[in-house]
C-alpha positions in Angstrom: 38.3 5.8 -29.4 35.3 4.3 -27.8 31.8 4.5 -30.0 28.9 3.6 -28.1 26.1 1.7 -30.1 23.1 4.4 -31.0 20.6 1.7 -30.8 19.8 -0.5 -28.3 19.2 -3.9 -30.3 21.7 -5.6 -28.3 21.8 -3.2 -25.1 25.8 -3.4 -25.0 28.4 -0.9 -26.1 30.9 -1.6 -28.8 34.2 -0.8 -27.4 36.8 -0.3 -30.1 40.4 1.1 -30.5 41.7 4.1 -32.4 42.6 1.4 -35.2 38.7 -0.3 -35.4 39.6 -2.9 -33.3 37.7 -4.6 -30.5 38.8 -3.2 -27.3 39.6 -6.6 -24.9 39.6 -6.3 -21.4 41.6 -9.1 -19.4 40.1 -11.6 -17.5 36.8 -13.0 -16.7 33.6 -10.7 -17.0 31.7 -10.2 -13.4 30.8 -8.2 -11.1 33.3 -5.8 -9.3 33.5 -5.6 -5.8 35.8 -4.8 -3.1 38.6 -6.8 -1.6 38.8 -8.2 1.8 40.6 -6.9 4.6 42.4 -9.9 4.6 43.0 -10.4 0.2 46.5 -10.9 0.7 46.9 -9.0 -2.9 45.7 -6.0 -1.2 48.5 -3.4 -0.5 49.7 -1.9 2.3 47.9 1.2 1.3 44.7 -0.5 0.4 44.8 -0.6 -3.0 45.8 -4.1 -5.0 45.8 -5.8 -8.4 42.1 -4.5 -9.9 41.4 -2.2 -7.0 42.7 1.2 -9.1 42.7 4.0 -6.4 39.6 3.5 -5.0 40.6 2.6 -1.0 38.4 -0.3 0.4 35.6 1.4 3.1 34.2 -1.7 5.1 33.8 -5.5 5.2 30.9 -7.4 3.6 28.3 -7.3 6.1 28.9 -10.3 8.4 25.1 -10.9 8.6 24.5 -11.3 4.9 26.5 -14.4 5.1 23.5 -16.2 7.4 20.2 -17.3 6.0 17.5 -15.1 6.8 15.4 -16.1 10.0 11.1 -15.9 9.6 9.4 -16.5 12.0 6.4 -18.6 11.6 3.7 -16.0 13.4 0.1 -15.3 13.1 -0.5 -12.0 12.6 -3.7 -10.7 13.9 -2.9 -7.3 14.2 -4.8 -4.3 11.8 -2.6 -5.3 8.8 -0.4 -6.9 7.3 -2.5 -10.5 7.7 -1.0 -14.0 6.6 -0.8 -14.5 3.0 -2.5 -17.8 1.5 -0.7 -20.2 0.1 -1.7 -19.4 -3.6 -0.5 -16.1 -2.9 2.9 -17.3 -1.5 3.3 -19.6 -4.8 2.7 -17.0 -7.2 5.4 -14.8 -5.3 7.6 -17.5 -6.1 7.1 -17.2 -9.9 10.0 -16.0 -12.3 9.7 -12.6 -13.2 8.5 -11.7 -16.8 9.1 -8.1 -18.7 6.7 -5.3 -17.5 5.5 -4.7 -20.9 5.5 -8.3 -22.1 2.2 -9.2 -23.0 1.9 -12.2 -21.0 2.6 -9.8 -17.8 0.1 -7.2 -19.4 -3.0 -10.4 -19.6 -2.0 -10.8 -15.8 -2.8 -6.5 -15.0 -5.8 -7.1 -17.1 -6.6 -10.1 -15.2 -5.4 -7.5 -11.7 -8.0 -4.9 -13.2 -11.1 -7.3 -13.6 -10.4 -8.2 -10.3 -10.6 -4.7 -8.9 -13.6 -3.7 -10.7 -15.2 -6.6 -9.1 -13.9 -6.1 -5.5 -15.2 -2.3 -5.7 -18.2 -3.4 -7.5 -17.5 -0.7 -10.2 -18.2 -0.2 -13.9 -15.4 2.1 -14.3 -13.0 2.0 -16.9 -10.4 4.0 -14.5 -9.8 0.8 -12.1 -5.7 -0.1 -11.6 -3.1 -0.6 -9.4 -0.7 2.1 -8.0 3.0 0.7 -7.1 3.0 1.8 -3.5 1.3 0.9 -0.4 -1.9 2.4 1.0 -0.3 5.7 1.7 0.7 6.1 -2.0 -3.1 5.1 -3.0 -3.8 8.3 -0.6 -1.5 10.3 -2.2 -2.6 10.0 -5.5 -5.8 10.2 -5.4 -5.3 13.7 -3.1 -2.7 14.6 -5.6 -4.9 13.7 -8.9 -8.0 15.2 -7.4 -7.0 18.6 -5.8 -5.0 21.9 -7.0 -3.2 24.1 -5.2 -5.8 26.4 -3.7 -8.7 24.3 -3.8 -10.8 23.6 -0.6 -11.2 19.9 0.4 -12.8 19.3 3.5 -11.4 15.9 5.2 -13.5 14.2 8.1 -10.9 13.0 11.0 -12.1 10.2 13.5 -8.9 9.1 13.5 -5.7 8.9 11.9 -6.3 8.7 8.4 -8.2 12.0 8.8 -5.1 13.3 10.0 -2.8 11.7 7.5 -5.2 12.8 4.3 -5.1 16.7 5.8 -1.2 16.5 6.0 -1.1 15.2 2.3 -3.6 17.7 1.3 -2.1 20.8 3.5 1.3 19.4 1.4 -0.1 20.3 -2.0 -1.1 23.5 -1.2 -4.5 22.3 -0.8 -7.2 25.0 1.6 -7.6 22.0 4.0 -11.1 22.1 6.4 -11.3 19.3 8.6 -14.5 17.9 10.8 -13.7 16.1 13.9 -15.2 13.4 16.0 -14.0 12.1 19.0 -12.1 8.6 18.5 -14.9 5.8 18.5 -17.9 7.7 16.6 -18.9 7.9 13.4 -19.9 10.9 10.6 -24.0 11.2 10.4 -25.6 12.5 7.0 -26.2 15.6 8.9 -22.9 16.1 10.1 -21.6 16.1 6.7 -24.0 18.1 5.0 -23.3 20.7 7.8 -19.9 20.7 7.1 -20.5 20.7 2.6 -22.6 23.8 3.7 -20.1 25.2 5.5 -16.9 24.9 3.5 -18.4 24.5 0.2 -15.2 22.1 -1.0 -14.6 20.5 -4.7 -13.4 17.3 -2.2 -14.6 15.5 0.6 -12.8 12.5 2.1 -13.9 9.9 4.7 -12.5 7.0 6.1 -14.9 3.8 5.9 -13.0 1.7 8.2 -10.5 3.6 10.6 -8.5 1.2 11.9 -6.6 3.2 14.5 -10.5 3.0 16.3 -11.8 0.2 15.1 -15.4 2.1 13.5 -17.2 1.4 10.6 -18.0 4.4 8.6 -21.3 4.0 7.1 -20.9 5.2 2.9 -24.8 5.1 2.2 -26.3 8.5 1.4 -23.0 10.3 1.4 -22.0 10.2 -2.5 -25.6 11.5 -3.4 -24.9 14.3 -0.8 -21.5 15.5 -2.3 -22.8 15.5 -5.8 -25.7 17.6 -4.4 -23.3 20.3 -3.0 -21.0 20.4 -5.8 -18.0 18.0 -4.8 -16.4 15.4 -5.2 -16.5 12.2 -2.6 -12.9 10.5 -2.3 -13.1 7.1 0.3 -10.3 5.4 2.3 -11.1 1.6 2.8 -7.5 0.0 3.0 -8.7 -1.5 6.3 -12.1 -2.4 5.2 -12.6 -3.4 1.5 -13.1 -7.2 1.4 -14.5 -7.5 4.5 -17.2 -5.6 4.9 -19.9 -4.4 1.7 -18.8 -1.9 -0.5 -20.4 -0.6 -3.6 -18.4 2.2 -5.5 -20.9 2.3 -8.5 -24.1 2.3 -6.1 -22.8 4.7 -3.5 -21.8 6.8 -5.6 -18.2 7.2 -5.0 -15.9 9.1 -7.0 -12.2 7.9 -5.8 -11.8 4.7 -3.6 -8.4 2.8 -2.9 -7.3 0.1 -0.9 -4.6 -1.9 0.2 -3.4 -5.5 -0.6 -2.1 -6.3 2.5 -5.6 -6.5 4.5 -8.2 -8.2 3.7 -7.0 -9.2 0.5 -4.0 -11.6 2.0 -1.0 -9.9 -0.3 2.4 -8.2 0.4 2.3 -4.7 1.1 1.7 -2.5 -2.2 0.3 -2.7 -5.2 -2.9 -0.5 -4.2 -6.2 -0.8 -6.0 -7.6 2.4 -7.1 -10.5 3.6 -9.1 -12.1 7.0 -10.2 -15.6 7.1 -11.6 -16.0 9.5 -14.9 -17.0 12.7 -12.8 -13.5 12.2 -11.4 -12.0 11.5 -14.1 -12.9 14.4 -15.8 -11.6 16.8 -13.4 -8.3 15.1 -13.7 -8.4 15.4 -17.2 -9.6 19.3 -17.1 -7.0 20.8 -14.4 -5.4 23.7 -14.4 -2.1 23.2 -13.6 0.0 19.7 -14.1 -0.2 16.7 -11.6 2.4 17.6 -9.2 4.1 13.7 -8.8 5.1 11.9 -12.4 5.2 9.0 -10.3 1.4 8.9 -9.4 0.1 10.8 -12.7 -3.1 9.5 -13.2 -3.3 10.0 -16.8 0.3 7.9 -17.6 -1.0 5.7 -14.9 -4.0 4.6 -16.8 -2.2 4.1 -20.0 0.2 1.8 -18.5 -2.9 -0.1 -17.0 -4.6 -0.5 -20.4 -8.0 1.6 -19.2 -7.9 4.2 -21.9 -7.8 1.5 -24.8 -4.3 3.0 -26.6 -0.7 1.2 -27.1 1.0 0.7 -23.5 3.6 2.9 -23.1 6.4 2.8 -20.4 5.7 4.9 -17.1 7.4 2.7 -14.9 8.4 -0.9 -14.1 5.9 -2.0 -12.1 6.5 -4.3 -9.1 6.0 -7.9 -11.3 6.1 -10.2 -8.7 3.6 -8.1 -6.2 1.3 -7.8 -9.5 1.5 -11.5 -9.8 0.2 -12.0 -5.7 -2.3 -9.4 -5.9 -3.8 -10.9 -8.8 -4.3 -14.2 -6.7 -5.3 -12.2 -3.8 -8.1 -10.8 -5.7 -9.3 -14.4 -7.4 -9.6 -15.4 -3.8 -11.5 -12.7 -3.0 -13.9 -13.5 -5.7 -14.1 -17.0 -5.0 -15.2 -16.4 -1.2 -15.8 -12.7 0.2 -15.1 -12.6 4.1 -18.1 -10.4 5.2 -16.5 -9.8 8.9 -15.7 -6.6 10.9 -11.8 -6.3 9.8 -10.5 -4.9 13.0 -11.7 -4.8 16.5 -10.7 -2.7 18.9 -10.6 -4.1 22.6 -10.3 -2.1 25.4 -6.8 -2.4 27.6 -8.7 -3.3 31.2 -7.6 -1.2 34.3 -4.0 -2.8 35.6 -2.6 -3.9 32.5 0.1 -2.5 30.4 -1.3 -3.0 26.7 2.9 -3.8 25.3 3.1 -6.6 28.0 0.1 -7.9 26.7 1.1 -8.1 23.1 5.2 -8.8 23.7 3.8 -11.9 26.1 1.3 -13.2 23.2 4.4 -12.7 20.1 7.0 -14.4 22.8 4.4 -17.4 23.9 2.3 -18.2 20.8 4.1 -16.1 18.0 0.8 -14.5 17.8 0.7 -10.5 16.6 -2.1 -7.9 17.9 -1.3 -4.6 17.9 -1.6 -1.4 20.4 -4.1 1.8 19.7 -2.7 4.3 17.1 -3.4 7.9 17.1 -6.0 8.7 19.3 -5.9 5.1 20.8 -2.6 4.8 21.5 -2.0 2.9 24.7 -5.9 2.7 25.5 -6.8 -0.5 23.0 -5.5 -3.4 21.4 -6.2 -4.0 17.5 -7.1 -7.3 16.7 -7.3 -7.8 12.9 -9.8 -10.8 11.5 -9.0 -10.6 7.8 -8.6 -12.9 4.3 -6.9 -15.9 4.7 -6.8 -15.3 8.6 -10.6 -15.1 8.9 -11.4 -18.7 10.7 -13.2 -20.0 13.7 -9.7 -21.7 14.6 -8.1 -18.4 14.7 -10.9 -16.9 16.6 -10.2 -19.7 19.2 -6.7 -19.2 19.1 -5.9 -15.9 20.1 -9.1 -15.7 22.3 -7.5 -18.3 24.1 -4.3 -17.2 24.0 -5.8 -13.9 25.0 -7.1 -15.4 28.4 -3.8 -16.9 29.0 -2.2 -13.6 29.0 -5.0 -11.1 30.4 -4.2 -14.0 33.9 -0.8 -13.7 33.8 0.2 -10.2 32.8 -2.4 -8.7 35.2 -0.3 -5.6 38.0 -2.0 -5.2 41.1 -0.9 -1.5 40.5 0.4 -0.1 37.7 
């Protein structure tokens, strides 16, 4: 018989024979891996001692026997950006348990940093375990119920993504549009609110696909006057341009870690106003995603004042690094625009220029995205990379590339 331990105190199973004595396994305890094809103990039929009846499938990947190569590259695209030394050092620290008191204290530090970065006193501030897309989906999924009307301001790819996600949630999606390179005025937004009467209005603060900074002043007050909530995507802007969640009456706001915060992608800061939180807890239907259920995540992050309960295993090392990225932001906030879009001149192939910069200078800039694909280069200047030295380096490299990559006729 095999009796399993019912209590996980020792986290082991007690294996016993029918007479109650321990069941012994021969040989040392180690990971069981398939034997190499050239192992002399393997039989011609594909089995050898310890193989049981499972046939060997393939050799261990040869490339995993080689050291990993990561080039030292200056990342000047729209993200990710280079991580600062303090962030990289935090990534080398030993793991803690995801509910250890020391890790909970680090989570509390992160929450304080998020509240500072977003300029909010909201208690509902935390980090979603995932990149900016995860935060976008979490915000929409918690604030919208099936059939509810949402108005999306779309002037680039991120409005398109929000529309797609809201549609998948079963929301009644309406869109107001601007051409690439344009922004929304308060009159544009009020007209959309009057015509559509949504429960939620979505707008992108820093539209990195077109390089447009959208002013947020007055939008929150306008939304509340018309009975809807304001959701802001500030993935490519937060920390690089001024933003004041409470003063601008923003109800829900999220950002990414790999932009101005100079951290690896994920986890993503997010926060909700009391007005938005009230809508979440008064939903008529369950939040469709267990993983993104803010009522569970708020408890795990210590927002609700109750004892933390296990929800999922947080990305421990990434939280360390986010903590240090937020600490750097608290010490010195960059006030430069985060993504500069440069029109590709006639007689140039945009990708030839970006390839030239990587090959010769190990500098990454990006091409356009969505409506600007093939039309612009996008040059990021964020966080740790926001220095005069970086600006000079990329301008000199671009001057060389534009000299070498010009075509008389494309």
